[in-house]
FIDRENSE-484201 format. One record per residue (C-alpha): residue in three letters; z negated, y negated, x negated. Coordinates in steps of 0.1 Angstrom, whole numbers, padded with zeros to 4 digits, always signed. Layout:
N
alaZYX...
***
This chain:
438
met+0150-1844-0039lys+0153-1873-0063leu+0171-1901-0052thr+0189-1906-0085his+0201-1870-0083ile+0215-1877-0049tyr+0232-1907-0063arg+0247-1889-0093val+0263-1863-0068cys+0277-1891-0048val+0291-1907-0078val+0309-1874-0092phe+0323-1867-0057ile+0338-1902-0056gly+0352-1898-0092leu+0368-1864-0082leu+0386-1884-0054val+0404-1903-0080val+0411-1877-0108thr+0420-1845-0087ser+0457-1853-0085ala+0458-1854-0122ala+0439-1822-0126ala+0464-1802-0106gly+0490-1799-0131gln+0471-1785-0161glu+0480-1749-0157gln+0515-1739-0162pro+0529-1770-0149leu+0561-1771-0127thr+0576-1805-0123phe+0592-1816-0092arg+0629-1820-0105lys+0626-1785-0122ala+0616-1770-0090val+0644-1785-0070glu+0670-1773-0098leu+0656-1739-0097ala+0659-1738-0060leu+0694-1749-0059gly+0705-1722-0084his+0680-1694-0071ser+0684-1701-0033ser+0701-1672-0014glu+0713-1700+0014met+0734-1717-0013ala+0749-1683-0024leu+0760-1676+0011ser+0772-1712+0014arg+0793-1707-0018ala+0806-1676-0006asp+0817-1690+0026glu+0834-1718+0008ala+0853-1693-0013arg+0864-1673+0016ala+0876-1705+0034tyr+0895-1714+0005gln+0913-1682-0001thr+0922-1682+0036tyr+0937-1715+0030leu+0957-1700+0001glu+0967-1670+0021ala+0984-1692+0048his+0998-1717+0022asp+1014-1691+0001ser+1034-1679+0031tyr+1061-1698+0015val+1060-1682-0018pro+1084-1649-0018lys+1066-1618-0017val+1082-1591-0039ala+1076-1554-0035ile+1089-1527-0060gly+1090-1490-0050ser+1111-1459-0041asp+1120-1441-0009ile+1131-1411-0027gly+1141-1384-0003tyr+1169-1356+0005ala+1197-1368+0032tyr+1223-1346+0050gly+1247-1357+0077phe+1248-1391+0092pro+1231-1416+0072leu+1195-1422+0085ser+1167-1443+0071leu+1132-1436+0059glu+1109-1464+0074gly+1141-1486+0080ser+1156-1482+0046ala+1180-1456+0031pro+1166-1430+0006thr+1165-1447-0027leu+1154-1440-0062phe+1144-1476-0067asn+1142-1506-0045val+1132-1542-0046thr+1125-1560-0014thr+1116-1599-0009gln+1107-1621+0020ser+1093-1655+0026ser+1091-1682+0053val+1119-1710+0052trp+1111-1729+0083asn+1081-1723+0105leu+1064-1751+0123ala+1037-1730+0136glu+1028-1718+0101arg+1025-1754+0089glu+1002-1763+0114phe+0983-1731+0107ile+0983-1742+0071lys+0965-1775+0079ala+0941-1758+0100ala+0931-1736+0074lys+0926-1765+0050ala+0905-1782+0077glu+0882-1754+0079trp+0881-1752+0040gln+0869-1789+0041ala+0844-1781+0069ser+0830-1753+0048lys+0826-1779+0018ser+0807-1801+0041gln+0785-1774+0054gly+0779-1766+0017arg+0767-1801+0011asn+0746-1799+0043gln+0730-1765+0030arg+0722-1782-0003ala+0705-1810+0012his+0685-1786+0033val+0675-1768+0004ile+0664-1799-0017met+0645-1810+0015asp+0627-1777+0019thr+0617-1777-0018ala+0607-1813-0020leu+0587-1810+0012thr+0570-1777+0000tyr+0563-1791-0035ile+0546-1823-0021glu+0526-1804+0005leu+0513-1781-0021asn+0504-1810-0043arg+0487-1827-0014trp+0466-1793-0008glu+0459-1788-0044ser+0444-1826-0044arg+0423-1816-0013val+0407-1784-0027pro+0384-1802-0055ile+0375-1828-0031leu+0365-1804-0005his+0344-1785-0032ser+0328-1818-0039glu+0321-1826-0004leu+0305-1791-0001ser+0281-1799-0028val+0271-1830-0010ala+0269-1810+0024glu+0245-1783+0006asn+0223-1811-0007ile+0222-1825+0028glu+0212-1791+0040tyr+0186-1786+0013ala+0170-1821+0020ala+0170-1815+0058ala+0152-1779+0054glu+0127-1796+0032arg+0119-1823+0056val+0116-1798+0086lys+0095-1778+0065glu+0072-1808+0057gly+0072-1819+0094ile+0089-1852+0088asp+0122-1844+0109lys+0129-1821+0139ala+0146-1786+0135ile+0177-1801+0151glu+0184-1821+0119gln+0185-1791+0101thr+0211-1775+0125lys+0231-1806+0121ala+0231-1803+0084asp+0241-1766+0088leu+0270-1776+0110val+0282-1801+0084asp+0282-1774+0059ala+0299-1749+0081gln+0326-1774+0089val+0333-1782+0052arg+0335-1744+0043val+0362-1740+0072his+0382-1770+0055ile+0378-1753+0022ala+0393-1718+0036glu+0420-1737+0055ala+0430-1756+0022glu+0430-1726-0001gly+0450-1706+0024ala+0474-1734+0027val+0477-1734-0012asp+0484-1697-0016ile+0512-1699+0014leu+0529-1727-0002arg+0528-1714-0037thr+0542-1682-0022arg+0570-1702-0004leu+0576-1724-0035ser+0579-1691-0055gln+0606-1677-0030leu+0626-1709-0034thr+0624-1712-0072gly+0621-1677-0085val+0589-1688-0104pro+0558-1664-0102ala+0534-1677-0074glu+0502-1674-0096ser+0518-1696-0124ile+0529-1726-0101arg+0509-1758-0106thr+0523-1790-0094val+0525-1823-0111arg+0518-1854-0091asp+0533-1878-0114ser+0567-1859-0116ile+0573-1866-0079pro+0598-1894-0075val+0585-1927-0061leu+0597-1933-0027arg+0608-1971-0021glu+0581-1989+0001asp+0605-2011+0018arg+0611-2009+0055pro+0642-1990+0068ala+0671-2013+0074asn+0687-2018+0106asp+0720-2004+0095val+0703-1969+0095val+0723-1954+0123pro+0761-1963+0111his+0750-1953+0076ala+0737-1919+0090leu+0768-1914+0110gln+0789-1921+0080ser+0772-1900+0054ser+0760-1869+0076pro+0774-1836+0062ala+0769-1821+0098ile+0791-1847+0114gln+0817-1841+0086ser+0817-1807+0091ala+0820-1809+0128glu+0848-1833+0125gln+0868-1810+0103ser+0861-1780+0125ala+0873-1799+0155leu+0904-1811+0135ala+0912-1773+0125lys+0910-1762+0160glu+0933-1790+0170arg+0958-1780+0142arg+0955-1744+0153ala+0962-1751+0190lys+0993-1770+0179gly+1004-1742+0159glu+0999-1717+0187his+1022-1741+0210arg+1050-1743+0178ala+1049-1705+0176leu+1075-1706+0205tyr+1096-1728+0184pro+1126-1712+0164thr+1117-1698+0127ala+1139-1690+0096asp+1128-1666+0070phe+1144-1655+0038ala+1148-1618+0031ala+1166-1597+0002gln+1167-1561-0008tyr+1181-1541-0035gly+1182-1502-0036leu+1196-1474-0059ile+1208-1444-0039asn+1211-1411-0056thr+1244-1394-0047ser+1230-1361-0056leu+1203-1361-0030thr+1226-1375-0003asn+1259-1372+0012phe+1264-1407+0021glu+1298-1409+0004gln+1313-1387+0029phe+1309-1413+0055phe+1326-1440+0037val+1362-1448+0029pro+1370-1428-0001arg+1358-1443-0034ser+1342-1471-0015phe+1305-1459-0017gln+1284-1472-0046pro+1248-1464-0054his+1240-1499-0061asn+1233-1518-0028val+1221-1555-0023thr+1215-1574+0009phe+1200-1609+0015gly+1201-1636+0039leu+1183-1658+0067val+1163-1641+0093leu+1166-1664+0125arg+1143-1659+0156phe+1146-1678+0187pro+1117-1672+0213phe+1125-1681+0247leu+1101-1660+0270asp+1065-1651+0257arg+1039-1657+0285ser+1011-1641+0262gln+1018-1667+0233gln+1016-1694+0263ala+0984-1682+0273arg+0969-1682+0238ala+0981-1716+0231ala+0964-1727+0264ala+0932-1710+0253ala+0935-1729+0218asp+0938-1763+0237ala+0906-1756+0256glu+0887-1746+0223ala+0900-1778+0207ile+0887-1799+0235arg+0854-1781+0233ser+0851-1787+0194arg+0859-1824+0202lys+0831-1827+0225glu+0807-1809+0201val+0815-1836+0175glu+0803-1863+0201gln+0772-1844+0208thr+0767-1841+0170lys+0771-1878+0165asn+0748-1888+0194lys+0721-1865+0181ala+0724-1878+0145ala+0722-1915+0158leu+0691-1907+0181asp+0674-1889+0150ala+0681-1917+0129leu+0665-1941+0155lys+0635-1919+0158leu+0629-1918+0120gln+0633-1954+0117ser+0607-1957+0144ser+0585-1931+0127val+0586-1947+0094glu+0573-1981+0107gln+0546-1963+0128leu+0535-1942+0096phe+0536-1972+0074ala+0510-1988+0098ala+0490-1957+0102arg+0487-1954+0062his+0475-1990+0059val+0448-1980+0085ala+0439-1950+0066glu+0436-1970+0033leu+0415-1996+0051arg+0390-1969+0065tyr+0388-1955+0029lys+0378-1989+0016leu+0354-1993+0041ala+0339-1958+0037glu+0336-1966-0002asn+0318-1999+0008glu+0294-1981+0031leu+0286-1957+0004asp+0278-1985-0019ala+0258-2004+0006ala+0238-1973+0017his+0230-1967-0019ala+0219-2003-0024arg+0197-2001+0005met+0180-1969-0006glu+0175-1985-0041ala+0157-2014-0021glu+0138-1989+0000ala+0154-2003+0031gly+0176-1973+0036thr+0170-1935+0038gln+0184-1904+0019arg+0204-1893+0048glu+0222-1925+0050val+0236-1920+0014gln+0246-1884+0022asn+0263-1893+0053ala+0282-1921+0037ala+0292-1896+0010ile+0307-1871+0035asp+0325-1901+0054ala+0340-1911+0022gly+0352-1877+0015glu+0368-1874+0050arg+0385-1907+0046thr+0400-1899+0014leu+0414-1867+0030glu+0427-1888+0059arg+0445-1912+0035ile+0461-1882+0015asn+0474-1868+0050ala+0487-1902+0063asp+0505-1906+0027phe+0522-1872+0031glu+0531-1879+0065leu+0550-1910+0055gln+0565-1892+0026arg+0578-1865+0048val+0595-1890+0072glu+0609-1909+0045leu+0625-1879+0031glu+0641-1870+0065leu+0655-1906+0065leu+0668-1902+0031arg+0686-1870+0041ala+0699-1888+0070arg+0714-1916+0051gly+0729-1891+0025glu+0706-1904-0005leu+0682-1873-0006glu+0697-1856-0038ser+0700-1890-0056trp+0663-1895-0051ala+0654-1858-0060ile+0676-1854-0089pro+0685-1891-0103ser+0713-1895-0127glu+0701-1898-0162
***
């Protein structure tokens, strides 16, 4: 094989390392922001979260509207003979109107506050689920872009490996090298093919996942590297823990849930307090179907009847309610301890992320230096071969090493991006990064 041909292959290979990321988005491009917006609108998790929030809000309204009078219009029409009896607690009437509402109920007030706190907790859970969907979509998109960038590099690396394999076979045939050299070349070729199969499989899986998140057909998805928002390259500040504790939707949800349980426990205790309700009823009695007038003072019976007033209750012995209140107290204590656990976990996770970012900054720098060294080694190997001080195998091995170091740099960059995204989520800044305001 001619030396110029080998060098051309290496030059083309290195050139592909630079331009592959731009080539990934030419067919049916799906930008990063569009993918996130589609995922938020298409996600079944978000639909479930909105349904939970709507249910919690309606539960709050149900408790809150207990002070709004309930009005029912109906008829208890029927026949009556003998002493006046009732149908389900009321006299037989052609037409009746009943109304009832709470006037003074300390337990109900606490239950209303508990329902409102549960509604606020569901809103916090919704924000947490929204951040989860953005995080899932962002990581899937970025990782897909990474694998799409790797595939052309690996195919170029395969071309170099095939050239190495061919050259080794020729040198063995001519008796210049031993057979083990061809086996080594075959091994390099096989390893590259394994990496290609891994990369193409990952691309298919990630496109399918992104399709499930966004609703876009998998076969038409192509990522655009330039559409991915740039992450800040500054190191995490020392206030990451208090900031994470303050902005975490999971902590806010846990605190609201604990408050709801405390309110509910307080309401169970106040269920033993006196209550006052307003009640009123109007009924039109048909004298032709009843003989009620026979049981009243003559000419005192009338078909139109109204009653209204306050219904007062004074509970003084209810062991079941006392036990229910004690159980609610225990549940409130448990929920408050769960808040502490959630805060401790969030603080520890924030510290771990801060430490990981520091480590991955250093790891990426190492990967970049190795990549530069590999490029220099390739240039030096070519220079030595041109000066007839080096061998063809040195150039080929240097080209393979440059490809491996490029992949290492891509992987290091992705790992840093992944942890930085997790840190953004912990700080409550993920959505403003993924979908910046215009």
